[in-house]
C-alpha positions in Angstrom: 18.8 6.2 2.8 15.9 4.8 0.9 13.5 2.0 1.7 11.8 0.5 -1.9 8.4 -0.8 -1.4 7.9 -3.7 -3.9 4.3 -4.4 -3.3 3.6 -4.1 -7.0 6.2 -7.0 -7.7 4.4 -9.2 -5.0 0.9 -8.2 -6.5 1.9 -9.4 -10.0 3.4 -12.8 -8.6 0.3 -13.4 -6.9 -2.1 -12.1 -9.5 -3.7 -10.1 -7.1 -5.4 -6.5 -7.5 -4.7 -3.6 -5.3 -8.1 -3.6 -4.4 -8.3 -7.1 -3.3 -5.2 -6.5 -1.3 -6.8 -3.5 0.4 -10.0 -5.3 1.2 -7.9 -8.4 2.7 -5.6 -6.4 4.8 -8.2 -3.7 5.8 -6.6 -0.5 4.6 -8.1 2.1 2.6 -7.0 2.3 -1.1 -5.6 5.8 -0.5 -3.3 4.5 2.1 -2.3 1.5 0.0 -1.5 3.9 -2.6 0.8 6.1 -0.5 2.5 3.0 1.1 2.9 1.6 -2.7 4.2 4.8 -4.1 6.9 5.2 -1.6 5.5 8.3 0.1 4.5 6.5 3.6 6.8 8.0 6.4 5.9 4.8 8.7 4.1 1.6 8.5 2.4 -0.1 11.5 3.7 -3.8 12.2 -0.1 -4.9 12.1 -0.3 -3.4 8.5 3.0 -5.1 7.5 1.7 -8.3 8.9 -1.5 -8.3 7.2 0.2 -7.5 3.8 2.5 -10.3 4.4 -0.4 -12.6 5.3 -2.4 -11.6 2.4 0.4 -11.9 0.1 1.9 -15.1 1.5 5.4 -13.2 1.6 8.0 -11.9 4.2 8.6 -8.3 4.9 11.8 -8.3 2.9 9.8 -9.6 -0.3 8.0 -6.2 -0.1 10.7 -3.9 1.4 14.2 -3.3 0.2 17.0 -1.0 1.5 18.8 1.0 -1.2 21.6 3.4 0.2 21.7 6.7 -0.8 24.2 7.9 -3.5 25.1 10.7 -1.3 26.4 8.4 1.5 28.7 6.6 -0.8 30.5 9.6 -1.7 
């Protein structure tokens, strides 16, 4: 199972920088980078809410479930 994070897509659509998102949400650039690159193991609902508020989007706009190929065999 894989959850794909599409923050880059939403940042481009909103013409917003990672730095600006980091400041608006109140998380460090390092933590935002970990989340953005799919290395995070979890996300707080308050962080998800802040990202959605800053990007004016829904959680499904920035997160996507892609089944693992192994499960389909």
